[in-house]
N, C-alpha and C positions, 0 to 999 in steps of 0.2 A: 093425499091422492087416494080416492076410493077405487075399489075394484068394480068395474062396470061391464067389462067385455072380455070374452074368451074366444080366441081365434085358433083354429085347428088346421094343421096340415092333415092330409087324409091317409094316404097309404103308409103304413108303418106306425100310424098314430091312432086312428080310429078303426081301421081295418088292415088286413094283411092279404094282399093279392100276389105275394111273391111267387107262389107256385104256379099261378095262372100265367104270370109273365114269363116264367121259366119255360113252361110248355110251349108258349107262343114263339119264343126265341129259338127253342130247339127245332121246331118245325121249319122255321125260316132257314136255319143254317144247315139243315139236312140236305138241301138242294146244292150246297157247296161242299158236300162230303165232310163236314166238320162235326166231330163228336163233341157236342156241347153239353157239359155237365152242369149240375146245380151249383157246384163250386165255381165254375167259370162264370155263371150268372152273377153270383154274389160278389166275386172279386172284380169282375170286369165291366158289367153293364147295369147292374142294379142301381136305380136312382138317376141314371143318365137319360137325357132326351133320346128318342129313338135313333136319330141319325148319328149321334155321338156314340151310342152303344154299338151300332153297326160298324163304325170305323175302328172301334177297339178290336173287333174280331176280323174285319175285312178292311185293313187300312188302305189298300190300293184300289178299292172299288170306284168306278166312275160315278160322276155326279148324277146322271140321269138314272143309273141303276140304283143308286143310294135311295132316291125318292121312292122308287118302286118297291124296294125291300121294306122301307118304313111303312108304306101303305099295306103291304102284305102282312107285316107283323101285327098291325092294328086289326086286320080282318081275323087273323088267327086268335087274337086276344078276345075279341067279341064272341067268337064261336066257343072258345073254351070257357068264357065267363057264363055263357048260357048253360053249360053242362056241369059246372062246378059250383059249389057253395063258396061264398065269401067268408073268410074267417074274421070274426069280430074281436077286437082287442078287449081283453077282460075288463069288465066294469064300465065300458065306454057309454053304453046306453043309459045306465043308471046314473052316471055322472052328468050326462047331458040333461036328463030329467031334473036332477037336483039344481042345476044352474037355472033352468027355466022357472022352477018354483020360486027361486030367489030373485027373479026378474033381472038376471044377468044376461045381457045380449050375447048371442053365439053366432060365429061366422066360420065359413070355410075359406081357406087361403091356400089352395093347391095349384101348382103349375101344370098338373096333368089334365089332358083333355078327357080322360076317363073318369075323373073324380065324381062328377054328377051321376053318371051311369052306375058306377060302383056303389055309391051311397044309396041310391034308389033301391038297388038290389038288396043292400044290407038293411034297409028300412030306417035309415038315419036322415036322409036328405031333407025331408020336409019339416024336420025339427029346427032347422037353422033359420035365423033372421036374414042372413046375407050369404050369397055366394060371390066371392070376388072375381071368379073366372080368371084365375091367375095365368092361364095359357095365353090370354090376350095381352098380357103385359110384356113390353119389349125387354126390359132389364129384369132378369130373373134373380133369384137368391144367389149370392149373398147380398145383393142390393136390397134396400128396404122397401122398394116401391110397392110390392104386393101387400105388405102389412099396412103401409100408410094409406093405400087405397081402401083397404078393408075398414080401417078406423074411420075414414071419411064416410064410407057407406053406412057404417053403424052410427054415425054422428057422435063419435066419441073422441076424446083426446087420446093420442097414442099412449100417454103415461098412465091411463086408466085401464089398459088392456094387458092381458097375459096371453102368450102364444105357446102352443104345444107343438113341438117339433122333434123329429127323429134324425135330422141330419145336421152336420156342422154348418153347412151353408145356410140352413134355415135358422139356426140359433144366431148366427152372425147377423143375418138380415133383421131378425126380431130386435136384437140389441141396438143395431144401427137405427132402427125406427123409434127407439126410446121406450121400448116395451119390456115388461117382465117376460121371462121365458122359462118354461119347464121342458126339460129334455126327456124324451121317451127312449129308453135304452133297449136295444134288441141285439141279440147275437154277440153280446160283450163288446159292442162297438164303443170306441173311445170318443166321448163328446166332452167339450169344454165350454166354459163361459156361461152356461145356463144358471139361473138362480136356484134351481132345484132339479133333481133327477128322479124319475120313477120308471118302473118296469111296465106297469099298467095302471089303470084307473082305480084299482082296488086300494092303491097306496096314497090316494089324494082325496081331499075334500075341500069345501069352500073355506072352512076355517083356516086351513094351512095356507091357502092362496092369499087370503086377506092378510095374513101375517107378513107376507112378502111386501105388502104395500105400506106397512107401518114405517 
């Protein structure tokens, strides 16, 4: 099985927009007189779809109100994104360039509607061969659908691809798709089942990935 494709989740893997998301959520919950801290964000809503995040903080909110809050959060996020720099994960751009030089196909597989916008601002988006637009996929991670779709768009066999993920659901989805997976560890999060773990892209190279396919 040769190594032919690299598939990337976005937030927490290539970039880190946690602080921008936190600021957006804090503004949303101010209207409900909730003191929302960064610790609340990390423990309760980080990585969840907007409506699920809202229900973690406001479990009794009505359905019509839920949608309005989700839309408001997105507006705040876009405004804060304009004012703040996006943090790039160490070594990410250099690593992407090395993949391109070796004719390894690269793709984005994020379920976030903000992935394209964020990557354009970070200067990464147009480096990719494929954007799977994961937010359009009905069954999210840990189902393998997003990664199987990405492999199809790349015209590659899933077994020839490696996925970079920072969540357990993402790792599980990658393995269910029959792909190799490299877990990106942040904040001492406990991830399992990946073929390898890294803290950032300064710890990885193509030679190490090819070894996984032997």
